[in-house]
SEMI-770973 format. One record per residue (C-alpha): residue in one letter; x, y, z. Coordinates in steps of 0.2 Angstrom, whole numbers, plus 2048, in hexadecimal, padded with zeros to 3 digits. Example, Ala and Ser with C-alpha at 12.3 -4.5 7.8 and 13.67 -1.06 7.14 Angstrom:
a83E7EA827
s8447FB824
***
This chain:
m9D537D3D4
a9D33763C2
d9DC3673BD
p9EB36A3B3
y9EC3663A0
f9F735739A
l9FC351389
q9F2342383
s9F9341371
lA0334B364
gA00347351
lA0A34D342
sA0534A331
gA0E351322
fA1735D32E
rA2A36132D
aA3335032C
yA2334532F
lA1A34131F
qA0F333324
pA04336333
kA0C332344
tA04333355
fA0D333366
dA0232C374
fA05334385
s9F532D38D
k9FF320397
kA11325395
rA13338399
cA2533A392
lA2C338381
aA3F33837D
iA4533736B
fA56330366
aA5D331355
pA6C33834A
nA6B34A345
gA6034F336
sA5434133A
gA4534B33F
kA4634C352
sA4335F353
sA3335C349
vA2A356358
iA2F366362
dA2A370352
aA19368353
lA1636E365
eA1D380361
fA12381351
mA0237B35B
fA05389368
sA0B39635C
k9FF3A535B
dA063AA34A
gA04398343
tA1639633F
lA27392347
eA3239F34E
rA4139B344
lA3639A334
gA2E3AB335
qA1E3B132D
rA253B131C
tA343AC311
iA403BA313
nA533BB317
nA583AC321
qA463A6325
aA3D39931B
gA2B39E31F
pA1C393324
vA1E389314
aA2C38031C
mA20378329
aA1836C31C
hA2235D316
nA2835F305
lA1F3502FF
sA0F352307
eA0635A2F8
eA0C34B2ED
aA0733F2FA
k9F63482FC
i9F934A30F
a9F235A317
pA00361322
a9F9363334
v9FD360346
t9F0359353
i9F0359365
g9E6351373
v9E6357385
v9DD351395
s9D935B3A5
g9D234F3B2
k9C63443A9
d9C235139B
a9CB34D38B
t9CC35937C
n9D635A36C
g9D936635D
s9E236734C
r9EB375344
p9EF375331
aA0137932C
t9FD38031B
g9F238E315
t9F23A131A
k9E83A032A
r9ED390333
p9E1394342
i9E638F353
p9DA38235B
a9D138636B
v9DB378375
a9EB380371
t9E5392376
t9DF38A387
l9F1383389
n9F9393384
a9F039C392
c9F838F39F
fA09393399
aA113A13A3
vA2239B39D
pA2539438B
pA2538138D
iA3137E37F
iA4437F383
rA4F37F375
gA6237D378
hA6838A36C
aA5D397374
lA60393386
rA6E39F389
tA653AE382
fA5D3B2394
vA6E3B139C
eA7A3B9390
iA713C4384
hA613CB38D
tA643DB396
pA5E3DC3A8
eA4E3E53A2
qA4A3D7396
rA4D3CA3A3
yA413D43AF
tA343D43A1
dA363C239E
vA353BD3B0
aA263C93B3
nA1D3C13A5
wA213B03AD
lA1A3B63BD
qA0B3BD3B5
lA103CE3BA
gA0F3D63A8
pA023E33AC
lA0C3E93BB
vA1C3EA3B0
eA123F53A4
vA0D4003B2
qA1F4023B7
kA244063A6
nA164133A3
iA1A41C3B4
rA2C41C3B0
aA2A42339E
lA1E4303A5
rA2A4353B3
tA384363A6
qA2E44139B
vA2844D3A9
kA3944E3B0
aA4045339F
aA3246039C
sA364673AE
eA484693A9
dA45470397
gA4B482396
tA46485384
aA38492389
lA4449B394
qA5149C386
rA444A237A
aA404B0387
dA534B5388
tA554B6375
qA464C1374
lA4C4CC382
aA5D4CE37A
rA544D336A
kA484E0372
tA564E837C
aA624E936E
qA6E4DD376
vA6F4E7386
vA684DA391
kA6B4C838A
aA654BD398
wA574C03A4
dA5B4CB3B2
sA4D4D53BA
vA584E23C1
aA614E53B0
iA514E53A6
lA494F23B2
aA594FD3B0
yA584FB39D
aA4550039D
nA495103A8
tA595163A0
sA5751138E
vA4451238C
lA3D51F398
aA4B52A39D
pA4D53338B
lA3A53838D
dA3A53C3A0
aA485393AC
vA3C53A3BB
lA3152C3B4
vA3851C3BB
lA3150B3BD
mA335033CE
aA2E4F23C7
lA2B4EA3B6
tA184E83B9
aA084F03B1
gA034F63C2
dA135013C5
pA0E5133C7
aA1B5183B9
yA1350C3AD
iA025133B0
eA085243AD
lA1151E39D
eA00518397
v9F852939A
rA06532391
aA06526382
k9F3528380
a9F453B381
eA0253B375
e9F8531368
n9E953C36A
k9F354C369
i9FD546359
g9ED540351
l9F6532348
a9E752634B
g9DB533344
l9E5537335
r9E7524331
q9D5522332
i9D1530326
s9DE52931A
n9D751831A
a9C551F317
a9CB529309
a9D551A301
a9C5510302
l9BE51C2F6
w9CD51F2EB
s9DF51A2EC
e9EF5182E1
v9FB50B2E5
tA0C5072DC
dA104F52DA
aA224F22E1
eA264E42D4
sA1F4EB2C4
gA1F4FD2C8
kA0E5002C1
tA0150B2CA
v9F15032CF
v9E250D2D2
g9D55062DE
g9C650B2E9
a9B350B2E9
i9B251A2DD
p9BD5142CF
t9B65022D1
f9A45092CE
d9AA5142C0
a9B25052B7
a9A24FB2BA
l9975092B2
g9A35092A3
a9A24F72A1
l98F4F72A3
s98D505296
a9974FB289
a98D4EB28D
v97D4F528A
a9834FB279
e9894EA274
e9794E2279
a96E4EE270
e9794EC260
e9784D9260
r9654DA264
g9634E4254
k96C4D724A
a9614C9251
a9514D3251
s9484C324B
t94B4B925B
m9394B425B
f93E4A824C
q94C4A0256
a94249025A
l93D48F247
w94F491241
k95448424E
a947477248
a94B47B235
e95E479237
p95F466236
l953466227
f95F47121D
a97046A224
e97D467218
g97E456212
v96C452216
p95F451207
a955462208
p942462207
a93B4671F7
v92D4721FF
c92D47D20F
p92747221D
v91D480224
c915489215
e91747B208
t91F4881FC
p92B4801F0
v93D4841F6
t94148A1E4
d9334961E5
s93849D1F6
a9414AE1F9
a9514A41FC
g94F49A1EC
s95948B1F2
a95D47F200
g96F486202
a969498203
i95C493211
r96B48A21A
e97649A21A
h9674A421F
i96449922E
a976499233
k9784AC232
h9694AF23E
l96E4A124A
e9804A924B
e9784BA24E
l96D4B325C
a97D4AB265
d9864BC264
y9774C426C
a9764B727A
a9884BA27E
a9864CD27E
k9764CB28A
k9814C0296
v98E4CE296
l9814DB29A
d97A4D12A8
a98B4CF2B0
a98F4E12AE
k97E4E62B7
t9834DB2C5
a9954E22C7
a98E4F42C6
t9814F12D3
k98E4E92DF
a99A4F82DC
h98C5042DF
t9884FC2F0
q99A4FC2F5
l99C50F2F0
v98C5142FA
a99350B309
a9A4513308
l99F525306
p999528317
g9A952231F
l9B3531318
i9A553D319
g9A353A32C
l9B653D32F
l9B954D326
g9B955D331
d9B756F32D
d9C8570325
e9C1565317
a9B056D316
k9B056F303
l9B555C300
k9A855730D
a99A561303
d9A055A2F2
l9A05482F9
i98E54A300
a9885512EF
y9915422E6
q9895362F3
t97753D2EF
g97B53B2DC
i9815292DE
a9725252E9
g9665282DA
w96F51B2CF
p9695122C4
q95951D2C2
a96352D2C1
a9745302B8
v98452F2C2
p98D53F2C6
a99F5412C0
s9AC53B2CC
a9BC5442C5
d9BB5532D1
i9B85472E0
v9C653C2DC
a9D254B2DA
s9CD5522EB
i9CF5402F3
a9E053F2EB
k9E55502F2
l9DF54B303
l9E853B303
a9F95432FE
m9F655030C
l9F2542319
dA01538314
qA0D546316
aA0654B327
iA0853932D
vA1A539327
dA1E54932F
iA16544340
eA20534340
sA3053C33C
kA2E54934A
qA2A53B356
gA3B532354
dA3F52335F
hA3B52B370
tA2852C371
yA1D52737F
iA1451C373
kA2451236E
aA2A512380
kA1A509385
tA1B4FD377
kA2D4F837D
iA284F638F
dA184EC38A
rA234E0381
lA2F4DE390
lA1F4DA39A
eA194CD38E
lA2A4C538E
qA2A4C53A1
sA194BD3A1
eA1F4AF395
rA2E4AC3A0
dA244AB3B0
lA1849F3A8
aA274943A2
lA2E4943B4
rA1D4903BC
tA1B4823B0
rA2C47B3B4
tA2947C3C6
qA184733C5
lA204663BA
gA2E4643C6
kA214613D4
lA184543C9
sA2844B3C5
dA2C44A3D8
aA1A4433DB
lA1C4373CD
tA2D4313D4
aA2442E3E5
qA164253DD
aA2241B3D3
tA2C4163E2
iA1D4103EB
iA164063DD
sA273FF3D8
aA2A3FA3EA
eA193F03EB
iA1D3E83DA
rA2F3E53E0
kA283DB3EF
kA1D3D13E4
vA2A3CD3D7
qA373C93E5
tA2B3BD3ED
lA293B43DD
lA3B3B43D9
dA3F3AC3EA
kA3339E3E5
lA3D39C3D5
qA4E39E3DB
tA4F38F3E6
pA493823DA
mA5438A3CC
nA633883D7
dA5E3763DB
iA5E3713C9
yA6E37B3C5
kA773713D3
rA703613CD
iA793643BD
qA8936D3C2
gA8B3643D3
aA873693E5
gA963753E6
aA8F3803D8
aA8E3923DE
pA7B3973DF
iA743A33D2
rA6B3B23D9
lA5C3BB3D1
eA5D3CC3D8
lA533DC3D5
pA5B3ED3D6
aA5D3F63E7
eA4D3FD3EE
dA5340F3EB
dA5740C3D9
tA4B4163CE
nA4B4083C1
qA443F93C9
qA403F13B8
rA503E63B8
lA543D53BD
nA663D13C0
lA6D3BF3BE
lA7C3BE3CA
iA883B23D1
dA963B23DF
fAA43AB3D4
aAB13AE3E1
kAB43B83F1
nABB3C63E7
rAAE3C43D9
tA9D3C53E1
gA8D3CA3D9
vA943C83C7
qA8C3C43B7
pA8C3B13B3
gA913B43A1
gAA23BB3A6
yAA73AD3B1
lA9E39D3AE
sAA33903A1
dA9838C392
sA8F37D39A
qA8D3873AA
iA843953A1
hA7A388398
sA753803A8
vA703913B0
aA643943A2
lA5D3823A2
aA5B3823B5
lA523933B4
rA4638E3A6
mA4237D3AE
aA3F3843BF
aA343923B8
iA2A3863AD
kA2637A3BC
qA233883C7
fA173933BD
nA0F3873B0
aA0637D3BC
g9F637E3B1
a9FF3743A3
pA0E36B3AA
iA16368399
iA2836A394
aA31367383
lA44366383
dA4E368372
dA60365371
iA6436B383
vA74361386
tA7E367377
sA8A371383
yA8D36338F
dA9A355390
aA95343392
dA953443A5
hA8A3543A5
rA7E34C399
rA7B33D3A4
tA7834A3B2
iA6B3523A7
aA633423A4
gA6333E3B6
lA5B34F3BA
iA4D34C3AE
aA4B33A3B5
hA493433C6
hA3934B3C0
vA3333E3B4
rA3532B3B8
rA3B31D3AC
lA453283A0
pA5131F395
dA6231A39C
pA6C32A3A1
dA7A324396
hA6E328387
hA70339381
aA5E340380
rA5D34C372
rA4B350371
aA3E34D37F
vA2C352383
lA29350396
qA1A3533A0
lA1E3583B2
fA143543C2
eA1335C3D3
gA1A3513E1
sA213403DB
aA2533E3C9
rA193323C1
gA1E3343AF
eA243263A3
sA2E327393
vA2C322381
aA3B320377
lA3B321364
hA4831535C
pA5131934C
dA4B30A343
hA43315336
wA45328335
pA36334331
rA3B33731F
sA3A32431B
gA2B320326
lA31321338
rA28315344
aA29316357
aA2D308363
fA2730A374
rA2E303384
***
């Protein structure tokens, strides 16, 4: 086993109340007790230890930044340190066996990195080594049983096991809640009531079957009766056959297919909001594209005629800056060296107007050419769509529509020859398609009105929806059943795991409970009722609780100390528990720092507390002295510590000096 770590020295420089550097030497005397009036800087020594071991580089009561009631890390530096040019810092020296090491931590700046030696010591502290009087009672009076359990589990280095317990418990809770969730079943009941017109409002297999037979099938055939709501029932199979035959006989599907094929070629739709009639389809789209193409061809030809001298475009572009307005014009033509006054234009201004006119004509031609190219592309696309749509209607027309079919075939032949051949007129074809669509729409309406509500097709649709709802509900029930089984399995696993963890925790609690009560009785007297650290009963599903109990009287057994003990007794319970835990579990670094731990005691109890500390560490000051701050190093076996007392000759703010005895 490795040698434990002990404090060798603690140095404060520009830190809290200590402006001038001050070093406390523990190499020969393992214990330091500080006596002084309030406000003299006693807590600064404890603050130095807390800061050195702080992972965040601050003190808990100061916080990470200045906000609300917290002063922030800036309060760690002495207010005169900058003026005195003293860098605020805390240094520490430790020894393990014959190996000594030290480290320093700056108390200013944004990072304030923790030194390696402090990290090493922190790893040895299962229980925080600093006990402050004002926070002692938190564990006893404020913490819930769950918080106590977590604290003690961390002291016992059982943190990972506690997380396992928490995760299993959370998962078990979630699974149990999911297994009891009836949302899916409620949704199925809501849909059922809607589909049965509120005849069946809650799932009842007998009532649903009765509804299907009496309200859905009986109006069609009283003999057709479902024996069970399944797709394999003979009556359902017969219903499928009759529904398919009904659809084929009525021909609704065929009529709709022909109507859709005709509408792909030509259709007329009235916009519900504007009331305008919109014509669509492949034929009018192609006709419109041809019209746009014809107009674009004419426009391009006209603009091309105006800009017949396009070959001179480059020349005009080059000449434009030479004859620009405001620029000195050349006296002779730069090409033929003819004097400008002898040219056909007769002047530089006339040449400028001639160039601008022809460049404008060229721009109009370029725009017309762009429109023509777009029109050609649109016409080609519309032609492709029309050629693809014509066979759809031609293939569906029967002998009753022989003339329209022949006209469509002829029109198709003419269309196929474009653009090499002229396009045949579409007026007659459009009129025939419009007449066909009107006839088809009326036929579909007539058939649907004759069908009414009672058809085999509609009956099958209703039964199919009931089957879907049944499948959804069965799935929800199976899911709940499986989740229930999983919940039971998790409960069983949690019970096994918690039982094993419980044994481990209880074993360690037993080791802690005896020394805790020993310390408590030393403070309160031999007749003090013992304190019990108890876990819940083994059959309790929540094992993550630690009860702190006391038998106050025969008729008040197993009660919370906070409701029956005096202020000093509660303080003693907390102090005894923390001291016992530190000594029991911080063997790697047996260091303890006490800060104002006797504020709740009278003079007799203060002497008792001093005697208690003396029991662990030799040569403390006279018990009549009221030790207000102490840094102790505890030892296994007999106590071998000595003490250093800091006399109030000079306090820290005025250059405090230490006297050793």
